[in-house]
C-alpha positions in Angstrom: 204.6 82.7 170.6 200.9 83.0 171.1 200.9 86.6 169.9 203.0 85.8 166.8 200.6 83.0 166.0 197.6 85.3 166.0 199.3 87.8 163.6 200.1 85.2 161.0 198.4 85.5 157.7 195.4 83.3 157.3 196.1 82.6 153.7 199.9 82.1 153.7 200.0 80.8 157.3 202.4 83.6 158.3 205.2 82.5 155.9 205.4 85.9 154.3 203.0 88.4 155.9 200.5 89.1 158.7 196.7 89.2 158.7 196.9 93.0 158.5 199.1 92.8 155.4 196.9 90.3 153.8 193.9 92.5 154.5 195.6 95.5 153.0 196.6 93.5 149.9 193.1 92.2 149.5 191.6 95.7 149.6 194.2 97.1 147.1 193.7 94.2 144.7 189.9 94.5 144.9 190.2 98.3 144.1 192.5 97.6 141.2 190.3 94.9 139.8 187.2 97.2 140.0 189.2 100.0 138.3 190.3 97.8 135.5 186.9 96.3 135.1 185.4 99.7 134.8 188.0 100.8 132.3 187.6 97.8 130.0 183.8 97.8 130.3 183.8 101.4 129.1 186.1 100.5 126.2 183.9 97.6 125.2 180.8 99.8 125.5 182.4 102.2 123.0 183.1 99.4 120.5 179.6 98.0 120.8 178.0 101.4 120.4 180.0 102.1 117.3 179.2 98.7 115.8 175.5 99.2 116.6 175.6 102.6 114.9 177.1 101.0 111.8 174.3 98.4 111.6 171.6 101.0 112.3 172.8 103.3 109.5 172.7 100.5 106.9 
């Protein structure tokens, strides 16, 4: 039981996964968040740039 106790997930308490699974999920979710943040930042940059160009041309 001591070995099983050490492998339990720190967040869920071992109810659904282990520490290794939680760590892997944390890494994947962080990478996905960074990817989406980069994508949406670039989209917003394009909108802001085109709006600024409209104001500068007037």
